[in-house]
C-alpha positions as CSV (number, residue, x, y, z in Angstrom):
1,M,0.0,0.0,0.0
2,G,2.8,2.3,0.9
3,Q,4.7,1.5,-2.3
4,T,1.6,2.2,-4.4
5,L,1.1,5.6,-2.9
6,T,4.7,6.4,-3.4
7,I,4.4,5.5,-7.1
8,L,1.3,7.6,-7.5
9,V,3.1,10.6,-5.9
10,L,6.1,10.1,-8.2
11,L,3.8,10.0,-11.2
12,G,2.0,13.1,-10.2
13,A,5.2,14.9,-9.7
14,S,6.4,13.8,-13.1
15,L,3.1,15.0,-14.7
16,V,3.5,18.4,-13.1
17,A,7.1,18.7,-14.1
18,L,6.1,17.8,-17.7
19,L,3.3,20.4,-17.7
20,L,5.8,23.0,-16.4
21,V,8.2,22.2,-19.2
22,V,5.5,22.5,-21.9
23,F,4.3,25.9,-20.5
24,A,7.9,27.1,-20.4
25,R,8.5,26.1,-24.0
26,R,5.3,27.9,-25.1
27,E,6.4,31.1,-23.4
28,A,9.8,30.8,-24.9
29,T,8.3,30.4,-28.4
30,A,6.0,33.3,-27.9
31,E,8.9,35.5,-26.7
32,R,11.0,34.4,-29.8
33,E,8.1,35.2,-32.2
34,A,7.6,38.6,-30.6
35,G,11.3,39.3,-30.8
36,R,11.3,38.3,-34.5
37,R,8.4,40.6,-35.3
38,E,10.1,43.5,-33.5
39,V,13.3,42.9,-35.5
40,E,11.3,42.7,-38.8
41,Q,9.5,46.0,-37.9
42,L,12.9,47.6,-37.2
43,R,14.3,46.4,-40.5
44,Q,11.3,47.8,-42.4
45,D,11.6,51.1,-40.7
46,A,15.2,51.3,-41.5
47,Q,14.6,50.5,-45.2
48,A,11.8,53.2,-45.4
49,R,14.2,55.7,-43.9
50,L,16.9,54.7,-46.4
51,A,14.4,55.0,-49.4
52,D,13.3,58.5,-48.1
53,A,17.0,59.5,-47.9
54,K,17.6,58.3,-51.4
55,R,14.6,60.2,-52.8
56,R,15.8,63.4,-51.1
57,E,19.2,62.9,-52.5
58,D,17.8,62.4,-56.1
59,L,15.7,65.6,-55.7
60,A,18.8,67.5,-54.6
61,H,20.7,66.2,-57.7
62,E,17.8,67.3,-60.0
63,R,17.7,70.7,-58.4
64,E,21.4,71.1,-59.0
65,K,21.0,70.2,-62.7
66,E,18.2,72.7,-63.1
67,V,20.3,75.4,-61.4
68,A,23.2,74.6,-63.8
69,S,20.9,74.7,-66.9
70,D,19.4,78.1,-65.8
71,H,23.0,79.3,-65.4
72,R,23.9,78.3,-68.9
73,H,20.7,79.9,-70.3
74,A,21.5,83.1,-68.5
75,Q,25.0,83.1,-70.0
76,Q,23.7,82.5,-73.5
77,Y,21.1,85.3,-73.1
78,A,23.8,87.6,-71.9
79,R,25.9,86.8,-75.0
80,L,22.9,87.4,-77.2
81,L,22.3,90.8,-75.7
82,E,25.9,91.7,-76.3
83,E,25.6,90.7,-80.0
84,R,22.4,92.7,-80.4
85,A,24.0,95.7,-78.8
86,A,26.9,95.4,-81.3
87,V,24.4,95.1,-84.2
88,V,22.6,98.2,-83.0
89,V,25.9,100.1,-82.8
90,R,26.8,99.1,-86.3
91,D,23.3,100.1,-87.6
92,E,23.6,103.4,-86.0
93,K,26.9,104.0,-87.6
94,R,25.6,102.9,-91.0
95,L,22.5,105.1,-90.6
96,A,24.7,108.1,-89.8
97,A,26.7,107.4,-92.9
98,D,23.6,107.1,-95.0
99,R,22.3,110.4,-93.6
100,A,25.5,112.1,-94.5
101,R,25.4,110.7,-98.0
102,I,21.8,111.8,-98.5
103,A,22.6,115.2,-97.3
104,Q,25.4,115.4,-99.8
105,D,23.2,114.2,-102.6
106,R,20.5,116.7,-101.6
107,A,23.0,119.5,-101.6
108,K,24.2,118.5,-105.1
109,A,20.6,118.3,-106.3
110,L,19.8,121.7,-104.9
111,A,22.8,123.1,-106.6
112,E,21.7,121.6,-109.9
113,V,18.1,122.9,-109.4
114,A,19.5,126.3,-108.7
115,Q,21.0,126.3,-112.2
116,T,17.8,124.9,-113.9
117,T,15.0,127.1,-115.1
118,P,11.4,126.5,-113.9
119,E,10.4,125.3,-117.4
120,E,13.2,122.8,-117.5
121,A,12.5,121.5,-114.0
122,R,8.8,121.2,-114.9
123,A,9.6,119.3,-118.1
124,E,12.0,116.9,-116.2
125,L,9.4,116.3,-113.5
126,V,6.7,115.6,-116.1
127,A,9.0,113.2,-118.0
128,E,9.9,111.3,-114.8
129,I,6.2,111.1,-113.9
130,V,5.3,109.8,-117.4
131,D,8.1,107.2,-117.3
132,A,7.0,106.0,-113.9
133,A,3.4,105.8,-115.0
134,R,4.3,104.0,-118.2
135,H,6.4,101.5,-116.3
136,D,3.6,100.9,-113.8
137,A,1.1,100.5,-116.6
138,E,3.3,98.0,-118.4
139,V,3.8,95.9,-115.2
140,K,0.0,95.9,-114.5
141,L,-0.7,95.1,-118.2
142,R,1.7,92.1,-118.2
143,R,0.1,90.8,-115.0
144,L,-3.4,91.2,-116.4
145,E,-2.3,89.5,-119.6
146,R,-0.8,86.5,-117.7
147,R,-4.0,86.2,-115.5
148,T,-6.2,86.5,-118.6
149,Q,-4.1,83.9,-120.5
150,A,-4.1,81.5,-117.6
151,A,-7.9,81.9,-117.2
152,A,-8.4,81.4,-120.9
153,D,-6.2,78.3,-121.0
154,K,-8.0,76.8,-118.0
155,R,-11.4,77.5,-119.6
156,A,-10.3,76.1,-122.9
157,R,-9.1,72.9,-121.2
158,E,-12.4,72.6,-119.4
159,I,-14.4,73.0,-122.6
160,L,-12.3,70.4,-124.5
161,V,-12.4,67.9,-121.6
162,E,-16.2,68.3,-121.3
163,A,-16.6,67.8,-125.1
164,M,-14.5,64.6,-124.9
165,Q,-16.3,63.3,-121.8
166,R,-19.7,63.7,-123.4
167,Q,-18.7,61.5,-126.2
168,A,-18.9,57.9,-124.9
169,A,-18.4,56.4,-128.4
170,A,-16.3,53.3,-128.7
171,S,-13.2,53.1,-130.8
172,S,-14.0,53.5,-134.5
173,A,-10.8,51.6,-135.6
174,E,-11.4,49.1,-138.4
175,H,-10.0,45.6,-138.8
176,A,-9.1,43.6,-141.8
177,T,-11.4,40.7,-140.9
178,T,-15.1,40.1,-140.5
179,W,-16.8,37.1,-138.7
180,I,-20.0,35.6,-140.2
181,D,-22.0,33.5,-137.7
182,L,-23.4,30.2,-139.1
183,P,-26.6,28.4,-138.0
184,S,-24.8,25.1,-137.7
185,D,-21.5,23.4,-138.3
186,E,-23.0,21.6,-141.3
187,M,-23.2,25.0,-143.1
188,K,-19.4,25.0,-143.3
189,G,-19.5,22.0,-145.6
190,R,-22.0,23.7,-147.9
191,I,-19.8,26.8,-148.1
192,I,-16.7,24.7,-149.0
193,G,-18.7,22.6,-151.5
194,R,-17.6,19.4,-153.2
195,E,-13.8,19.4,-153.5
196,G,-13.9,23.0,-152.5
197,R,-15.5,24.4,-155.6
198,N,-18.0,26.7,-153.8
199,I,-15.3,28.4,-151.6
200,R,-13.0,28.7,-154.6
201,A,-15.7,30.4,-156.7
202,F,-16.6,32.7,-153.8
203,E,-13.0,33.8,-153.2
204,A,-12.3,34.2,-156.9
205,L,-15.4,36.3,-157.4
206,T,-15.2,38.5,-154.2
207,G,-11.4,38.7,-153.8
208,V,-11.8,37.9,-150.1
209,T,-10.1,35.0,-148.3
210,V,-12.5,32.7,-146.4
211,L,-11.1,31.1,-143.3
212,V,-12.9,28.1,-141.8
213,E,-12.0,26.9,-138.3
214,E,-12.9,23.7,-136.5
215,G,-15.1,24.0,-133.4
216,V,-16.4,27.5,-134.2
217,D,-19.9,28.1,-135.8
218,A,-18.6,31.0,-137.8
219,V,-16.3,31.7,-140.7
220,Q,-13.9,34.6,-141.1
221,L,-13.6,36.9,-144.2
222,S,-10.2,38.5,-144.6
223,S,-9.3,41.3,-147.0
224,F,-7.5,44.6,-146.7
225,D,-10.2,46.2,-148.9
226,P,-13.2,47.1,-146.7
227,E,-15.5,47.4,-149.8
228,R,-14.7,43.9,-151.0
229,R,-15.1,42.6,-147.5
230,E,-18.5,44.3,-147.1
231,I,-19.8,42.9,-150.4
232,A,-18.5,39.5,-149.5
233,E,-20.2,39.7,-146.2
234,V,-23.6,40.6,-147.8
235,T,-23.1,37.8,-150.4
236,L,-22.3,35.1,-147.8
237,N,-25.1,36.2,-145.5
238,A,-27.6,35.8,-148.4
239,L,-26.2,32.4,-149.3
240,V,-26.4,31.2,-145.7
241,E,-29.9,32.4,-145.4
242,D,-30.9,30.7,-148.6
243,G,-29.0,27.5,-147.7
244,R,-28.5,26.4,-151.3
245,I,-24.8,27.2,-152.1
246,Q,-23.3,26.5,-155.5
247,P,-21.1,28.5,-157.9
248,Q,-24.1,29.8,-159.9
249,R,-25.9,31.0,-156.8
250,V,-22.6,32.6,-155.5
251,E,-22.5,34.6,-158.7
252,A,-26.1,35.7,-158.4
253,A,-25.8,36.6,-154.7
254,Y,-22.6,38.6,-155.5
255,A,-24.4,40.5,-158.3
256,R,-27.2,41.4,-155.9
257,A,-24.7,42.5,-153.3
258,V,-22.9,44.8,-155.7
259,A,-26.2,46.3,-157.0
260,G,-27.4,47.0,-153.5
261,A,-24.2,49.0,-152.5
262,F,-25.9,52.2,-153.5
263,Q,-28.8,51.7,-151.1
264,R,-26.4,50.7,-148.3
265,H,-24.5,53.9,-148.9
266,R,-27.6,56.0,-148.7
267,A,-28.9,54.3,-145.6
268,A,-25.5,54.8,-143.9
269,G,-25.5,58.5,-144.8
270,L,-29.0,59.0,-143.5
271,D,-28.1,57.2,-140.2
272,A,-25.0,59.5,-139.9
273,L,-27.1,62.6,-140.4
274,T,-29.6,61.5,-137.7
275,E,-26.8,60.6,-135.2
276,A,-25.0,63.9,-135.8
277,G,-28.2,66.0,-135.7
278,V,-27.8,67.6,-139.1
279,S,-30.8,68.1,-141.5
280,G,-31.6,69.7,-144.9
281,V,-28.8,67.9,-146.8
282,P,-29.1,67.2,-150.5
283,S,-29.3,63.5,-151.6
284,E,-26.1,63.8,-153.6
285,I,-24.2,64.8,-150.4
286,V,-26.0,62.0,-148.4
287,D,-24.8,59.4,-151.0
288,V,-21.2,60.5,-150.9
289,L,-21.3,60.7,-147.1
290,G,-22.5,57.1,-146.9
291,K,-19.6,55.9,-149.1
292,L,-17.2,56.9,-146.3
293,R,-18.5,54.1,-144.2
294,L,-16.1,51.9,-146.1
295,R,-13.1,54.3,-145.9
296,T,-10.5,54.3,-143.2
297,S,-7.8,56.8,-142.1
298,Y,-5.0,55.3,-140.1
299,G,-7.4,52.5,-139.2
300,Q,-10.1,54.8,-138.1
301,N,-13.5,54.5,-139.8
302,V,-14.0,57.9,-141.6
303,L,-17.8,58.0,-141.3
304,A,-17.7,57.2,-137.5
305,H,-15.0,59.9,-137.2
306,L,-17.2,62.5,-138.9
307,V,-20.1,61.8,-136.6
308,E,-18.0,61.9,-133.5
309,T,-16.3,65.1,-134.7
310,S,-19.7,66.7,-135.4
311,Q,-20.9,65.9,-131.8
312,M,-17.7,67.3,-130.3
313,A,-17.9,70.5,-132.4
314,A,-21.5,71.0,-131.3
315,D,-20.5,70.7,-127.6
316,I,-17.5,73.1,-128.0
317,A,-19.6,75.6,-129.9
318,A,-22.3,75.6,-127.3
319,A,-19.8,76.2,-124.5
320,L,-18.3,79.1,-126.4
321,G,-21.6,80.7,-127.5
322,A,-20.8,80.0,-131.2
323,D,-23.2,78.8,-134.0
324,V,-23.8,75.2,-133.0
325,D,-25.6,74.2,-136.2
326,L,-22.8,75.7,-138.3
327,A,-20.1,73.9,-136.3
328,R,-22.0,70.7,-136.3
329,R,-22.5,70.8,-140.1
330,G,-18.9,71.8,-141.0
331,A,-17.5,69.1,-138.8
332,L,-19.7,66.4,-140.3
333,F,-18.6,67.3,-143.8
334,H,-14.9,68.2,-143.2
335,D,-13.5,64.9,-144.6
336,L,-16.1,64.4,-147.3
337,G,-13.4,64.8,-150.0
338,K,-11.9,61.5,-148.9
339,A,-14.5,59.8,-151.1
340,F,-12.9,61.4,-154.2
341,T,-9.2,61.2,-153.5
342,H,-9.0,57.8,-155.3
343,E,-10.6,59.3,-158.4
344,Q,-9.5,63.0,-158.6
345,P,-6.3,64.9,-158.0
346,G,-6.1,67.3,-155.0
347,T,-6.3,67.2,-151.2
348,H,-9.4,65.8,-149.6
349,A,-10.1,69.3,-148.0
350,A,-10.1,71.0,-151.3
351,L,-12.1,68.3,-153.1
352,G,-14.7,68.2,-150.3
353,A,-15.1,72.0,-150.3
354,R,-15.5,72.1,-154.0
355,F,-18.2,69.4,-154.0
356,L,-20.1,71.1,-151.2
357,A,-20.0,74.5,-153.0
358,E,-21.3,72.9,-156.2
359,H,-24.3,71.5,-154.3
360,G,-25.3,74.8,-152.7
361,E,-23.7,74.4,-149.2
362,D,-23.3,77.6,-147.1
363,A,-20.0,79.5,-147.7
364,L,-19.0,79.3,-144.1
365,V,-19.5,75.5,-144.1
366,V,-17.4,75.3,-147.2
367,N,-14.6,77.4,-145.6
368,A,-14.6,75.3,-142.4
369,V,-14.1,72.2,-144.7
370,S,-11.4,73.7,-146.8
371,A,-9.6,75.3,-143.8
372,H,-9.5,72.4,-141.4
373,H,-5.9,71.6,-142.4
374,D,-4.9,75.2,-142.7
375,E,-4.8,75.1,-146.5
376,V,-6.8,78.4,-146.6
377,P,-7.5,81.0,-143.9
378,Q,-10.3,80.3,-141.5
379,E,-13.1,82.8,-141.8
380,S,-15.1,82.1,-138.7
381,L,-14.9,80.8,-135.1
382,E,-16.8,77.7,-136.2
383,A,-14.1,76.8,-138.6
384,V,-11.5,76.9,-135.8
385,I,-13.9,74.7,-133.7
386,V,-14.1,72.2,-136.6
387,Q,-10.3,72.0,-136.7
388,V,-10.1,71.5,-132.9
389,A,-12.8,68.8,-132.9
390,D,-11.1,67.0,-135.7
391,A,-7.9,66.9,-133.8
392,L,-9.6,65.7,-130.6
393,S,-11.4,62.8,-132.4
394,A,-8.2,61.7,-134.2
395,A,-5.9,62.0,-131.2
396,R,-8.0,60.2,-128.5
397,P,-6.5,56.9,-127.3
398,G,-7.4,53.9,-129.5
399,A,-8.9,56.0,-132.3
400,R,-6.2,55.4,-135.0
401,R,-3.6,52.8,-135.8
402,E,-1.0,53.6,-138.5
403,D,-0.1,49.9,-139.0
404,L,-3.5,49.2,-140.7
405,D,-3.0,52.1,-143.2
406,S,0.5,50.9,-144.0
407,Y,-0.9,47.4,-144.6
408,I,-3.6,48.7,-146.9
409,N,-1.2,50.8,-148.9
410,R,1.1,47.8,-149.3
411,M,-1.7,45.6,-150.7
412,E,-2.8,48.4,-153.1
413,N,0.7,48.9,-154.4
414,L,1.0,45.1,-154.9
415,E,-2.2,45.0,-157.0
416,K,-1.2,48.1,-159.0
417,L,2.2,46.5,-159.8
418,V,0.6,43.3,-161.2
419,L,-2.2,45.2,-163.0
420,E,0.5,46.8,-165.3
421,H,0.9,43.5,-167.2
422,H,-0.7,43.1,-170.6
423,G,-3.9,41.1,-170.6
424,V,-4.6,41.4,-166.9
425,T,-8.2,42.6,-166.1
426,R,-8.3,42.1,-162.3
427,V,-5.9,41.5,-159.5
428,L,-6.8,40.3,-156.0
429,A,-4.2,40.4,-153.2
430,M,-5.3,37.7,-150.7
431,A,-4.1,36.0,-147.5
432,A,-2.5,39.1,-146.2
433,G,-0.4,39.5,-149.4
434,R,0.9,35.9,-149.4
435,E,-1.1,35.1,-152.6
436,V,-2.0,37.1,-155.7
437,R,-4.8,36.0,-157.9
438,V,-4.6,37.4,-161.5
439,I,-7.6,37.2,-163.8
440,V,-6.7,37.7,-167.5
441,E,-8.7,38.3,-170.7
442,P,-9.1,34.9,-172.4
443,E,-9.0,36.5,-175.9
444,E,-5.5,38.0,-175.2
445,I,-3.8,35.3,-173.1
446,D,-4.0,31.6,-174.0
447,D,-3.4,28.6,-171.8
448,E,0.3,28.5,-172.4
449,G,0.5,32.3,-171.9
450,T,-0.9,32.0,-168.4
451,Q,2.1,30.0,-167.2
452,A,4.5,32.5,-168.8
453,L,2.6,35.4,-167.3
454,A,2.7,33.8,-163.8
455,R,6.5,33.5,-164.1
456,T,6.8,37.1,-165.4
457,I,4.6,38.5,-162.6
458,A,6.6,36.5,-160.0
459,E,9.9,37.9,-161.3
460,H,8.5,41.4,-161.4
461,I,7.3,41.2,-157.8
462,S,10.6,39.8,-156.6
463,K,12.5,42.6,-158.4
464,D,10.3,45.7,-157.5
465,F,8.4,44.8,-154.4
466,T,9.9,44.2,-150.9
467,F,8.1,41.5,-148.9
468,P,8.9,38.9,-146.2
469,G,8.5,35.2,-147.1
470,E,6.9,34.1,-150.4
471,I,4.0,35.4,-152.6
472,K,2.1,32.8,-154.6
473,V,1.0,34.0,-158.0
474,T,-2.1,32.3,-159.5
475,V,-3.2,33.3,-163.0
476,I,-6.9,32.5,-163.8
477,R,-8.1,32.3,-167.5
478,E,-11.8,31.6,-167.8
479,L,-13.7,31.6,-171.0
480,R,-17.5,31.8,-170.8
481,A,-20.1,31.7,-173.5
482,D,-23.7,32.7,-172.9
483,A,-26.8,32.2,-175.1
484,V,-30.5,32.7,-174.6
485,A,-33.0,30.1,-175.9
486,G,-36.3,31.8,-176.9
């Protein structure tokens, strides 16, 4: 019993001692944490004081820099004041010298005046005033002329631009080919004919090359001569519409196409008058005007050029307050003479003016036509307008191409060269000049003579005509006999 009590006492004492140790450790830990927080607070306070000190130091440096800059500016300003003071001193000295020189000049002038009579002094004064006034007037006049010229140039440009912008016409340039649409691919076989007899008859008769391509429901007519090409187009359209194509029908359709050329000319002339807004034109002038639908100048269709020029001339005349009808009429007829240049000697301006005068056209219209290339003096403002409108229509982009005119002249020269030979009645330059078909008079050239003539023509072309590649010469001798059974 006594031992048990002793053990319990010892256990209690040990438990108390353990509790005391735990409490002591907790107090020590709390004291260490409080000490750590106090040290951390002291460290933060020290860093804050160091940062504040650094900031004050930086402010002090910035202030020192500002003071140094102000000092430099003050020194520069002081030097500037010194320089200005020196300039003022120099100006005062120069002014004093000028005053002295003026005083001397005045003294000399007074001395001269003292020796001059009142009349002489008055005359000199009047002369000086007149010279000064004349000089001022010349200066003002030159300024006025420059302003007037500038304003006139600006207005002229505006009028011309407006006239061009109002004409939305497409390019009137011509080509050397025409496409004919076909109703079906089978029609190509009819055009060619058995062993090609139909197409050979068509080409020999019209002088136009027929190009047939696979996969295209159309054929192409090629010729440098727009009149031949137009007649061939009318002929082929009639044959395609009829559907029955053979050499005899080709000849009949060709004859009808040639006979109908007059009506086509007149219709084209009337259409041009309507489009240009011109009326009261004699039928003879209408017919000649319509012929120009088949004429070109540097690749530009002449009739389309005349209509366009007429419209431009009317716009310009309206802007300038000129006679619109006179300008419109003169512009429409200004190249009328090109219908006669192949038949009569003289320039197209002179030929056209003479034709118009013979058919009762107004004298001012005749002058506008004859003067549009400065061959005669212009007698009216409208004549000048016609010349300007002609230049605008010809010079606009895409209007003309010199290569087409060169090509046409080349083909015409080739035909003229071959036509010089005896017995030749007709010459057709075809395939862009690579072939020449020569039709001869059967009474003058026999079968053997055709071969000799072909060689002679080939030698003549080789000698007198420059060309690339080769030219095939084909001589055709055809003898026909007609009789009527009654």
